[in-house]
C-alpha positions as CSV (number, residue, x, y, z in Angstrom):
1,M,-0.1,0.0,0.3
2,P,1.5,3.3,-1.1
3,A,0.7,5.1,2.4
4,V,2.3,2.6,4.6
5,A,5.5,2.9,2.2
6,L,5.7,6.7,2.4
7,T,5.5,6.3,6.1
8,V,8.1,3.6,6.1
9,A,10.1,6.1,4.5
10,R,9.8,8.4,6.6
11,L,10.4,6.3,9.5
12,I,13.5,4.9,8.3
13,G,15.0,8.7,8.8
14,S,17.9,7.8,6.3
15,S,20.0,9.9,4.4
16,D,20.4,7.7,1.7
17,E,19.3,9.4,-1.2
18,N,17.0,6.3,-2.9
19,L,15.2,6.7,-0.2
20,A,14.9,10.5,-0.6
21,I,12.0,10.8,-3.1
22,A,9.7,8.6,-1.0
23,Q,10.4,10.9,2.1
24,A,10.0,13.7,0.4
25,F,6.1,12.6,-0.7
26,A,5.1,11.6,3.3
27,P,2.8,14.2,3.2
28,W,0.5,12.5,0.7
29,G,0.1,10.0,3.8
30,V,-2.5,12.0,4.9
31,P,-5.2,11.8,1.8
32,L,-4.1,8.8,1.3
33,Y,-4.4,6.9,4.6
34,V,-7.8,8.9,4.7
35,A,-8.9,7.3,1.2
36,A,-8.1,3.8,2.6
37,L,-9.6,4.3,5.7
38,A,-12.9,5.5,3.9
39,I,-12.8,2.1,1.6
40,L,-12.4,0.1,4.5
41,G,-14.8,1.8,6.5
42,A,-17.3,1.1,3.8
43,L,-16.2,-2.8,4.0
44,L,-17.0,-3.1,7.8
45,G,-21.0,-1.6,6.5
46,R,-21.2,-4.5,4.8
47,R,-23.5,-6.9,6.4
48,A,-21.5,-9.6,4.2
49,T,-18.2,-8.7,6.3
50,V,-19.4,-10.2,9.8
51,G,-17.8,-12.8,12.0
52,P,-14.1,-13.9,11.3
53,R,-14.2,-11.9,7.9
54,R,-14.6,-8.8,9.9
55,R,-11.9,-9.1,12.0
56,P,-9.2,-8.5,9.7
57,V,-10.4,-5.4,8.3
58,A,-10.7,-3.9,12.0
59,A,-7.0,-4.9,12.1
60,A,-6.2,-3.2,9.1
61,C,-8.2,-0.2,10.2
62,L,-6.1,-0.2,13.3
63,V,-3.3,0.3,11.2
64,L,-4.3,2.9,8.7
65,V,-6.1,5.3,11.8
66,T,-2.3,4.6,13.4
67,G,-0.8,5.7,10.1
68,L,-2.7,8.6,9.6
69,A,-2.1,9.8,13.3
70,L,2.1,9.4,12.4
71,H,1.6,11.9,9.8
72,L,-0.9,14.4,11.3
73,W,1.7,14.6,13.9
74,W,4.5,15.3,11.5
75,L,3.0,17.8,10.0
76,A,1.1,19.4,13.3
77,P,4.0,22.0,13.9
78,S,3.7,23.4,10.4
79,L,-0.1,24.2,11.2
80,V,0.4,25.5,14.6
81,G,2.8,28.3,14.7
82,S,4.7,29.2,17.5
83,A,6.4,32.5,16.0
84,P,7.9,34.8,18.8
85,P,7.0,38.7,18.7
86,A,9.0,41.1,17.1
87,A,11.2,43.2,18.6
88,D,9.3,46.9,19.1
89,G,10.2,49.0,15.7
90,A,12.0,46.2,14.6
91,P,12.5,47.1,10.3
92,R,10.9,44.0,8.2
93,L,12.8,42.3,5.5
94,T,11.3,40.7,2.9
95,V,13.3,37.7,1.4
96,M,12.7,36.0,-1.7
97,S,14.2,33.0,-3.1
98,T,13.4,31.3,-6.7
99,N,14.8,28.9,-8.5
100,I,14.6,29.9,-12.1
101,L,15.0,26.0,-14.0
102,L,18.8,26.3,-15.5
103,G,18.0,30.2,-16.0
104,Q,14.9,29.7,-18.5
105,A,11.9,31.3,-15.9
106,D,11.1,34.7,-16.6
107,T,12.7,36.9,-15.2
108,E,10.1,40.0,-15.6
109,D,7.9,37.9,-13.5
110,V,10.8,37.4,-10.9
111,L,11.2,41.0,-10.9
112,G,7.5,42.2,-10.7
113,E,7.7,40.0,-7.7
114,V,10.5,42.2,-6.1
115,V,8.8,45.3,-6.6
116,D,5.4,44.3,-6.0
117,R,6.6,42.9,-2.6
118,D,9.2,45.4,-2.0
119,V,12.0,42.1,-1.8
120,D,14.9,43.4,0.1
121,L,16.8,40.0,-0.2
122,L,16.7,38.0,-3.4
123,F,18.1,34.7,-3.6
124,V,18.3,32.8,-6.9
125,Q,19.3,29.5,-7.8
126,E,20.1,28.3,-11.6
127,I,21.0,31.6,-12.8
128,T,23.0,31.6,-16.1
129,A,24.6,34.6,-18.4
130,E,21.7,34.7,-20.2
131,A,19.1,35.2,-17.0
132,L,21.3,37.4,-15.7
133,A,21.6,40.0,-18.6
134,R,18.0,40.0,-18.6
135,L,18.0,40.9,-15.1
136,E,20.1,43.8,-15.4
137,E,18.2,45.0,-18.6
138,G,15.3,44.7,-16.5
139,G,16.4,47.1,-13.7
140,I,17.7,44.6,-11.1
141,G,20.8,46.7,-10.6
142,D,18.3,50.0,-9.7
143,L,16.3,47.8,-7.3
144,L,19.3,45.6,-5.3
145,P,22.2,47.2,-6.5
146,H,24.2,44.5,-4.3
147,R,25.5,41.2,-5.6
148,A,27.4,37.8,-4.7
149,G,27.7,35.0,-6.4
150,E,27.9,33.9,-9.9
151,P,26.3,32.9,-13.6
152,K,27.0,29.5,-14.8
153,P,25.8,27.4,-17.1
154,G,23.2,24.7,-16.3
155,A,21.9,24.5,-12.6
156,T,25.0,25.4,-11.0
157,G,24.7,29.4,-10.6
158,T,23.5,30.7,-7.7
159,M,23.4,34.5,-7.0
160,V,21.9,36.7,-3.9
161,F,21.0,40.4,-4.6
162,S,20.4,43.3,-2.1
163,R,19.1,46.5,-1.1
164,T,22.6,46.6,1.2
165,P,26.2,46.2,0.9
166,I,27.1,42.5,1.0
167,T,30.1,41.4,2.3
168,D,32.6,38.5,3.6
169,V,31.4,36.6,0.9
170,A,33.0,32.9,0.9
171,P,31.8,29.3,-1.2
172,I,30.6,26.3,0.1
173,A,31.9,23.4,-1.7
174,T,28.4,22.5,-3.0
175,G,28.4,20.8,-6.3
176,T,26.0,23.6,-7.2
177,D,27.0,27.0,-6.0
178,S,26.2,27.7,-2.0
179,W,27.5,30.7,-0.4
180,V,27.8,32.2,3.1
181,L,28.3,36.2,3.3
182,S,26.9,39.2,5.6
183,T,24.2,41.9,4.5
184,A,21.6,44.2,6.3
185,G,23.6,43.1,9.8
186,L,23.0,39.3,9.2
187,R,25.3,36.6,9.0
188,T,23.4,34.9,5.7
189,I,23.8,31.0,4.0
190,A,22.2,31.0,0.2
191,V,22.1,27.4,-0.3
192,H,21.6,24.8,-3.3
193,P,22.6,21.6,-2.7
194,A,22.5,18.4,-4.7
195,Y,18.9,17.4,-5.5
196,P,18.0,13.7,-3.8
197,L,18.6,11.1,-7.1
198,H,22.3,12.4,-6.9
199,D,24.9,10.6,-5.1
200,E,26.3,13.9,-3.4
201,W,23.1,14.1,-1.5
202,G,23.8,13.1,2.1
203,A,26.7,14.3,1.9
204,E,26.3,17.9,0.5
205,Q,23.5,18.1,3.4
206,E,25.8,17.0,5.9
207,L,28.4,19.4,4.2
208,L,25.3,21.9,5.0
209,R,25.2,21.4,8.6
210,E,28.5,21.8,9.2
211,V,28.8,25.3,7.8
212,I,25.5,26.1,9.3
213,E,27.3,25.2,12.7
214,A,30.5,27.2,12.4
215,E,28.8,29.8,11.0
216,D,26.1,30.2,13.3
217,P,23.9,32.1,10.6
218,D,21.1,34.6,11.4
219,L,19.4,33.5,7.7
220,V,19.8,30.0,5.4
221,V,17.9,30.6,2.5
222,G,17.4,28.8,-0.7
223,D,16.7,25.1,-2.6
224,F,17.7,23.1,-0.1
225,N,16.7,19.7,-2.4
226,S,15.3,18.4,1.2
227,G,12.3,18.8,3.8
228,H,11.1,18.2,7.0
229,D,10.7,14.6,5.7
230,H,14.4,14.1,5.4
231,A,16.5,13.2,8.0
232,P,19.5,15.4,7.1
233,F,17.4,18.2,6.7
234,R,16.0,18.1,10.6
235,A,19.7,17.7,11.4
236,I,19.7,21.2,10.1
237,L,17.1,22.3,11.9
238,D,18.9,20.8,15.2
239,T,21.7,23.6,14.8
240,G,19.0,25.7,15.8
241,L,17.4,27.2,13.4
242,R,13.7,27.3,12.9
243,D,11.7,27.1,9.6
244,A,9.9,30.9,8.8
245,A,6.7,28.9,7.3
246,E,6.6,26.6,10.2
247,L,7.3,29.4,12.8
248,V,4.4,31.6,11.3
249,G,1.9,28.1,11.3
250,A,1.7,28.6,7.2
251,G,0.2,24.8,7.1
252,W,1.6,22.6,4.1
253,Q,3.4,24.9,1.8
254,P,4.8,22.7,-1.0
255,T,6.6,24.7,-3.7
256,W,7.9,21.6,-6.4
257,P,7.4,20.1,-9.0
258,V,5.4,23.1,-11.0
259,G,4.3,21.5,-14.1
260,G,5.1,18.0,-13.4
261,F,8.3,16.1,-13.5
262,R,9.9,14.4,-16.3
263,G,6.5,14.4,-18.3
264,I,4.6,13.1,-15.2
265,P,1.4,15.4,-14.1
266,I,3.1,15.2,-10.5
267,P,1.2,18.5,-8.7
268,T,3.7,20.3,-7.0
269,S,3.6,18.4,-3.3
270,V,6.9,18.9,-2.1
271,A,8.5,21.5,0.2
272,I,12.3,22.0,-0.7
273,D,12.3,25.9,-0.7
274,H,12.9,27.2,2.6
275,V,13.7,30.2,4.7
276,L,15.5,29.6,8.1
277,V,16.0,32.1,10.9
278,G,18.4,31.4,13.4
279,E,17.6,33.3,17.0
280,R,17.9,36.8,16.4
281,L,15.1,36.7,14.0
282,T,11.5,35.7,14.0
283,A,9.4,35.1,10.9
284,L,6.2,37.0,10.3
285,S,4.6,35.7,7.4
286,T,5.6,33.5,4.4
287,E,3.9,32.9,0.9
288,T,4.9,31.3,-2.3
289,T,4.3,32.2,-5.8
290,E,4.2,31.2,-9.0
291,I,7.4,32.4,-11.5
292,D,5.9,31.8,-15.1
293,G,8.8,29.0,-16.8
294,A,9.8,27.9,-13.3
295,D,9.9,24.5,-12.1
296,H,10.1,25.4,-8.4
297,L,7.4,28.7,-7.2
298,A,9.1,31.1,-5.4
299,L,9.1,31.6,-1.9
300,V,9.0,34.7,0.0
301,A,9.0,35.4,3.3
302,E,8.9,38.8,6.1
303,V,11.0,38.6,9.0
304,A,12.2,41.3,11.6
305,E,14.7,40.8,14.7
306,R,13.0,39.4,17.5
307,D,11.9,40.7,20.9
């Protein structure tokens, strides 16, 4: 049964890249268990399902209820919210992260979101020279004049654009670029590690955890290629970071895939893009928005210094 397979994958908690895809779809366990329970409930209600024939169905219902309870328990923190209040008079910082699919996404859409949402700090993954040229032609230099990182072919390039100066920039040795930097008075990390089907997925997740532990950042943003159902991502959170979406109780906020995956019509159902905040900050809101031509929803968060 697919729901049980998702539960087992989530419970294993391995950093094995072969399990990572199944773990990513763990939230689907909730509707799958509900559907299975509805079917078994109908069977239990039938007069023909009596005596010895009824017991296996009842046992199966117990298994399904247990599985459903587990998945709801895993989802509960994202529904409740536990954000500390912002400090009085603390300025708000609007952060946006977008993966622009090998530079192919509509950069006018990106710039439109930057303007409409008054973005202070923009993180762009998979930025190519051509995409950067389009952003520059559209006025990114006027909107966010400071930058770090560089465009590269394919999925490799990661850049950060900021309203305030960027200093102390250093690369992180992930295959697709990640960076440590300082801007807006915050130690910040821009991330884009390997995707789960890549052999280096587990190693790069661990590398990020080590860098985060060493840097003690205020803000970690980007396409993590992992989420709460992956043990390596939970290890990253164990360093003391908090997911902005979870802090504000945004609920299940998936960001990938948009438009299916490799020809398979999969709905947007995996949360792998995140804004994480350290002890100095709190989250005020998070929201996803579609960028034409991108295979990820962009993620926008408002953060501020906490009380």
